[in-house]
N, C-alpha and C positions, 0 to 999 in steps of 0.2 A: 734485388736479385741475390746479393751475397747472403742475405738471411735465409732465403729459400734453399740456396745451395747447401749452406751449412746445416739446415734443418734436414735435408735429404740424407746427407752424410751421417748425421746424428742417428737417424732412424735405423741405419745399418750397423750401428755399434753393437757388439756382443755383451758389453758390460751394461746390463740392463738398468740397474739403479742409477748410476751416474748419468747415463744417457737420457733417462727419463727426466731427471732434474734439468739437464742442459736443454733438452728438447722443449720442455715446458717453458723455460725462460725465453728461448728463441721464438717459440710460437707466440708468446705474449707480445714480444717486441714486434713480430711480424704483423699481428693484429692491430697494434697501435699505429704502425706506419701505414698499413692499408686503410685503416679507418680514417686517419688524418688525410690521406690522399683522396679518399672517396668523398669526405666532407667538403674538401676544397674544390672538387671537380664540379660540384653543383652549387651555384650561387645561393646566398642566403635570401630569404624573403624580406627580412628587415635587419638592418644593422643599427644598433643604438650606440652612440659614441659621445665622447666628451662628457662623461658622467663620473660620478663618485659611487661606484657599484660595489655593494657588499654581496659577495657571492654565497656566503654561508658562514656558519660559526662552528669552529672546532673548539670544544670546551677544554681540550688538552693543550691548546696553543694560546699564547697571550697576544697573538697577532693574526686576527682574522683576515682572510684574503680580500684585497680590494683590486678592482680593475677599472679601466675607464671605458671599455667597450664590450659589446656582446652581440653575437650573431644568432639569429633565430631562423629556423626553417621547419616547416611542417608542424608548427606549434611547439617545437623543442629547441632548447639551447644547443647550438652546434659549435660554439667557440666563444672564449672570453680572453681578454688580455688588454694590451694597449690599443690605442686607436690604430696604430700602424699594423699591429698583429692581426686585428680583426678585419682590416680592409682586404685581406686575402680572400675573404668570402664574398666580396662585392662583385656583383654582376650587373649587366645592363638593366635588369628589371628590379634590382634590389632597392627597397625603400630605405632611405637614410634618415635617421631621426637624431637630431642634435639635442642632447639632454641638458645642455647649457650649464654643465657643472653640478646638476642636481643630484641629491642622494637617492639611490635606488637600492632596494633590498627585496629578498624573496617575499611573495605575497603572504599575508597573514592567513593562517588556517585556524578558524574558530572551532575549537574542539567540542563545543557544547552550545547549541542554539535551538530556538523554536521558531522557525520562520513563519509557519502557518499561524501560530498564535499572535505573532507580532503583526502580521498583516491584518488579522481580524480586529485587533485592538485599534489599529489606525483607522479602520472603517466603521467603528462602533462608538460606544461611549468611552472615550479615552480620558481616563482620570489619572494618567501618569503624572507624578510630581506635584499633585495638588497639595497645598500647604495647610489646608484646614478642612474640616467637615463642611463648612459653609461653601467653600469653593467646589467641593465635590457635588454638593446639592445643586449649585448653580449649573453645573454641566449636565446633570440629570434633567433639570428643568428645561434647559435648552433642547435636549434631545427629545423630551416628551412633547414639546410644542410642534415638532415636525414629523413625529411618528404617526403611522396609521393607527386608527382606533384598535385597541386591544393588542397591538404589537409589543413583543418583548423588547426591553431595553437591556442590552448586554454589553460587556466590555470589561475593563479593568485597568490595573496599574496603580491603584491607591496604596498608600503606605502610612498607616496611622502613627508610626514612629517619627514622621516628619511634623506631626501636628503638635501644637502646644499642649493639648490635653493628653496626648499619648493614649487616648481611649478608643476602643473599637466602636465602629458605628453600629446602629441597631436597625431593625426593620422599620421602626417608627421614623427614623431619620430619612430613610428612603421613601417611605409612604408620603412624607411631607413634600417631596419633590417630584414624584413619578406620575402624578395625576392619574392614578389607577392602573398604569401599565405594569405588568409583571416585570420586575427588575432584578438582575443578578449580576453583580460586579465582583470580579475575582481580584484578590489582593495581588500586589506586584510579584510575589514569589509563586503564585499559583496554588498555594497550599491551604488557604482559607478563602472564603467568599462571603459577601453580604447579600442576603435575599430580602425583598420586601414582603409584605403580607400577601400580596397577589401571587407572587412566585411560590411562596410556601404553600398556599392553597392549591395552586395548579399542580404541585407535586404531591399533594395529599399528606403533607407533614403535619402531624398533630402531637398532642401530649404523649400519645401511646406509640408513636413511631420509634422503633428501636434504633440504636446506633449500629451502623454496619461494621464489619471487621475492618480495622484500620481507619475508622472515621469517627466523627463526633458531631452531634447537633448541640450547640450551646443552648442552655435553658435558663430561665429566670427562676426566682424563688417559688413561683407557682407551677413550674414545670413546662411553661410555654416556651416555644422556640424564640430566641432573641433575634434571629436572622443570621447569626454567624454559623457558617457551615464549614466543617474542617475535613480536610483530606478526602478519603473515599466517599464520604457522605455527600460530596458535591454531585456525584452521579445521580442521586435521587432527584435533583433538579435538572441537571444537564439533559437527561433523557426526554424532558418535556419541552425543551427549547428547539424551535424549528432550525434545521441546519441552514447554513448560508447557501444561497443560490450558487451554481457553478460560476456564473459571471462575477459575483462578489468575491468568491474564494480566489479566483484567478487574479482579480485586481489586487487583493490583499497580498498575495504571494509576490506579485510584480513589485509592489511598493517595498516589501521587506527585502527582496533581492537587490533592488536599487539602493536601498539603505546600506546593504552589505558592501557592495562594490564601491560606493562613494567613500567608504571608510577604509578601503584598502584590503578588504577580505576577499580572497580569491578562492578559498575552499571553506565549506561549511559542513560540519558534522551535525546533522539535524534530527530533531525529534518532533515530528509533526504527524498529523493524521494521514492515513493511507490515501484519502482523497486529495490531500496536498501533494503527495508523491505523484499521483496521476496528473496533476497540473504541471509538475516539473517535467514529466515525460512529454506532455503536450508542448511546453515551451521548447524543450530540446528538439523535438521533431520539426518545429518551426524555425530552428536556428536562433532562438531568443533566450536561451538559458545563459545568464552572464557569469555564473560562478559554478564551480564544481560542488556537487552535493553527495555526501555519503549519508544515506537515510537509515535511521535506526528503526527497528521493529519492536512491537510490544512484547515484553517478556511473558506477560500473562496469557498471550494467545497460545492455542494448542500447538504442539510440535508439527502436526500436519498442516495447520494454517501457516505456520512460519515457513515451512518448506515450500509451500505454494507461493508465498510472497517472495521468497528468495529466488525462486525459479522464474518469476514474472518478468524480470529485467536482467539483461546480460551482466554477469559479474565483472566482465572485463571492460565495461563502458567507462572511459576515463572521466566523463563529465557527470554521470549519474549512476548510482547503484545502491543496493541495500547492504548494510554491514551488521553491526552488533545488535543485541537485544537489550532494551532499556527496561529496568525494573526499579521500583521505588521501595526503599527500606523504611523511610520515614518522611517527615515534613521539613520544616525550616525553623531556624532560631527565631526569626522575626515573628513568626506565628506561635512560637513555643510549642510546636508539634514535632520538632526534631527529637529523636529517641536518645535519651541520655542514660548513663549507668547510675547516676544519682540525680535527685531532683534539681530543678532550676534554682539557682541561688535567689532569684527574685520571685519565685513561685514555688514554695517548698512542697506543695501538694501535687506537683506536676512533674513527670519525667518524660513527657512527650508521648507520641503515638507510633509504636512499631506497626508496620503494615502487614507483616507476616508472622506466623508461627515458625520457629526455626526448622522443625522437622519437615514441614510442607515446603518451605523454601529450599531446603537441601535437596529434596527429591526432584523438584522442578529444575534446579540447577544441574543435577546429574543428567536428567533426560535431555536437556538442551545442549549441554556440553557434548554428550555422546552423539548428538545430531550435527556436531561440527560448528556450533555457533559461538562466537565471541560474546561475552556478557559484560554489561556495564550497569552497575547498581548506584542509583542515587542514594547517598548516605551523608547526612549532615552531622548527626550526633555520634558520640563515641560508641554508644550501644549499637547503633545502626551500622557503623563501620565494622565492628566486631562480627555482627551477624553476616555481613557481606563476605568478610574474610573466611568465616566458618563455612559458608556455602561454597565458596571457591575451593577451599581445601578438600571438602568432601567430594566435590565433583571431580577434582583431579585425582583423588585417591580411589575413586570408584572402580577403576580399571585402567588398563594400558591406554596411553594416549592414542587417539584415533586421528587420522588425517582426513580432512575434507578436501579432496583434490579438486581444484578448479583450474580450468584452462584460462590463463590470463594472457594479456598481451603486454610485453615489455615496452618501455619508452622508445626503444629503437625499432619497434614494429614487429620484432620476432615473437612468435608464440612461445610461452613458457608455462610450466606447471607450477602453481602456487599452492603450497600445503599449509592450511591453517590448523594448527594442533589444538586439540581440545584442551582447555585450561590455559592456553597461551594468550598473553596480553589482555587478560580480563582487566576491567577498569572499575574504579570507584569514583563516581562523579561527585564533585564538590569536596569530599574528604575534609570537611571543615574542622571538626573537633575529633581529635584522635587520642586514644589511650597511648601513652608513651611506649608501652610494650608492643604495640601493634605496628610501629614503623618497621621493625625487623620482619614482621609477618608479610607486609607488602613485598619486601625484597625477596623473601623466601619463596613466595608464591608467584613471583613475576607480575605482580599487579601494578598497573599504572595509576598514578594519582592525577586524575583529570580535574583541574581546579580553575577557578575564576577569580583572579586577584582583585578585580574591580569590586567584588562583593565586600571586601574589607572597607572600601570607601563609604559604603552605605551602613555597614554594621558596627564600625569601631566605636561609635558614640554610645552604644548600649551593650555590646557583646560581653564585656567583662561583668556587667551587672547580671546578665543572664547566667554566666558560667562561673563567676568567682575567679580570683586570681590564679589559682593552681591550674584549673582546666584551660583558662584563657591563654596560658603560656604555650599550649599545644594546639591552638586554633589558628587556621590559615598558615600553617607551619611549612611554608615552601622550602626553606633552606634545610629544615630537619629531614624532609623527604630526600633532597639531593644528597645530604650527608650520609643518609642511610642507603644510598645507591638505588633509590626508587625513581623511575622515569617520571617526569612531569609533562603534562600536556595542558596548554592554557586555552581558555575560551572566555565567553562573556555571559552566557546564560540569557542572551537576548530573547525576549524583551524584558526580562527581569531587570537587566541593566542595558544601557545603550550598547549598540554593537561596535562602537568605536574601540579599537584595540589600545588606543593610546592612554585611556584611563587605566587599563590593566597594567600596561607597561610602567606607568607612573607609580601605581600602587605597589608593584613588585619591587621597584628599586628604591622606594622611599618609606613605605608603610606609614605614610602621613595622609591626613585628609586633604582634600583639594585646596583648602584655604591655607594649608601649611601650619596649622595651629595645634594639631594633635598627632601624636605618634603612638603606634600600637606595637609593642614588643619588637623594637628595631633589629634585634639579633637575627630575625628571620628574613631580613632583606636579601634580595638577590642582586647580582651584578647585571648590568645592561645586557651582557653577552648571554648569561644564563636565561634571562627573560626572553630575549629574541629567540633563542634556541627553543625554549618551551612553546613559544607561540608559532613556530614554523616547523623545525625538524622534529621536535617532541610531539607536536600534534600529528605530524605525518606518521611517525612511528606508531602512535596509538591507533591508527587505522590501516596499518600494514602497508604504508605508502612511502616509506623512507627512501626507497630506491628511485623515486620519481618526483617527489614533492619536497619542498622545504629548502632547497638550495638552487642556485643558478649555476649549474655545472653541466658539462656535456651529457646529453641524453636525458636531462631532466625537463619537465614541463616548463615552458617559458611563462611562468606565473610570477608577476612582480608588481611592485608599487613604486611610484616616483613621489617623493615627499618634498615639502617646502623647506625642510631642515634635516640635518643629520642627527637623528635621535641618539646616536652613540657618542656625540661630541658636544652636547649642550647641557646646561643646568637642568636637573630633573623637572623643575617646575615648568620649564619651557616645553616639555614633552606634551603637556596637556593642550598646548596651542597648535599642535601639528595639524597641517592640512594635507590632504592627498591631492596631488596634481594630476596623476594618471594611474589607472589600474589596468593591468594587462593579464589576460587569462589565455593560455595556449597561444601566445603570440598575437592575440586579438585585443585591441583596446576596447574595454567595456565601460570605461568611465574616464572623462577628462574634466578638470575643474570647470564647473559652470554648466555642464551638460553631460548626458549619458550617450554613449556610442554603442551601436550594435555592429 
């Protein structure tokens, strides 16, 4: 009451400037006290207590805040503190959950994943992790035995750099195992694939078939296709493969989502087919969507198509909505299709495959930026990174920033206006090899480095051979980005890598392989706090959600994970052994160890 009385008196003061300052302060205090009283007048749905809860990371502070208890109502955090403090929100119907002293932290937000692809690999010829060509052939033979006559064998996950020979497979290798079935298996990174003779014939690929823009058909000395199909050339075969049935597509999506929440991922920034997005919608309508999904749209689609997709689903849906546009500048280092400014050190006649001509890319970026879209460009090589930055710069300089005004709903339930500025928070996905001069350009243009530290675990055994020592210094350069003031957002690139975030956390803080026998330019290591921030609050910032995701603070979504160990207080090697005990999204438990919960 005294605050309201003083506020009324303040408003009658004639000295406007001082009174406005005082009124503002008093009003803020009044709102705090009123909000606190309102929160405590309605009991919590759930109270978690007796825990070791990390509520978030402040990179400016050496002492991240810890509490032992947290109150949740309506899917939001409404209070944190000691057990005694939070019991103020306890009511007759409040569920009490004893955390048993376990470590709890904000849920992981995977800033780069492909759920649809992951699901389809799980239900097709899964050759993930095979250690030899012979092992891949055995899996193809097993699939051929149970396939219907003439059915396509599709799938992927192979990586020839794991094989002793390090040699790419050929169509003849697949012919020997496929028993006549057209077969098409995509490499783990998605940037090259192997097709057998039947698949090449079905696609009409012959000696005279030209390479498409941004793609390549590998050929032998006689001009015949070897079976290796690179980048955009994969579409020549893809268009002939029957699409999965709706039932199979849904089953794959369910498996991928189950994989995500089992590993503590509560939000996924996803690049999948539009048909997969429709499956997510179906699951949401049925109350079966276990994680929040921000779906990317294809940069190459027309602006009219993109606007229709954006309008298809409410932008203020906290569980599912569309976000940025995903474009591909190049391929991957493992496939030697990443676009470099100078040739590969281990392949002097090859500098990779850029997917765009710069002028065309710039024009497309301008049109999409002026339509209010955030853009994220896949760029692995230093040439591809520079192309992406050039396009962002042109788009931002094309005219005054325009605001795409969207009516959003704040975490507290009130409606608010959210303005996405053209050119704001554009992203470069992967950002693996960077010209040192370009770190400053990221900062200047406000570009986010969306990276996957787990890639280093796979690549470090051969990355320096591909790049040479000078370029290798600025590959996977997480700390250089932070030192340059560039925001980081971390993800996994699932299913290119497993969706578990703990491999990425380990890689970021050690820059060592999983066996602990090799280190890659350790000066680029991050602290555990920087890493957690990039995987939670940094990822939230990259999708304009930092006001509601990434922390366990009042008004934020109650998205969190309970782990079997405190990853901030153990030896780095132990991080790899971390197990998730419980995953909670919006206050709802979606996974407990040993079973999934709906």
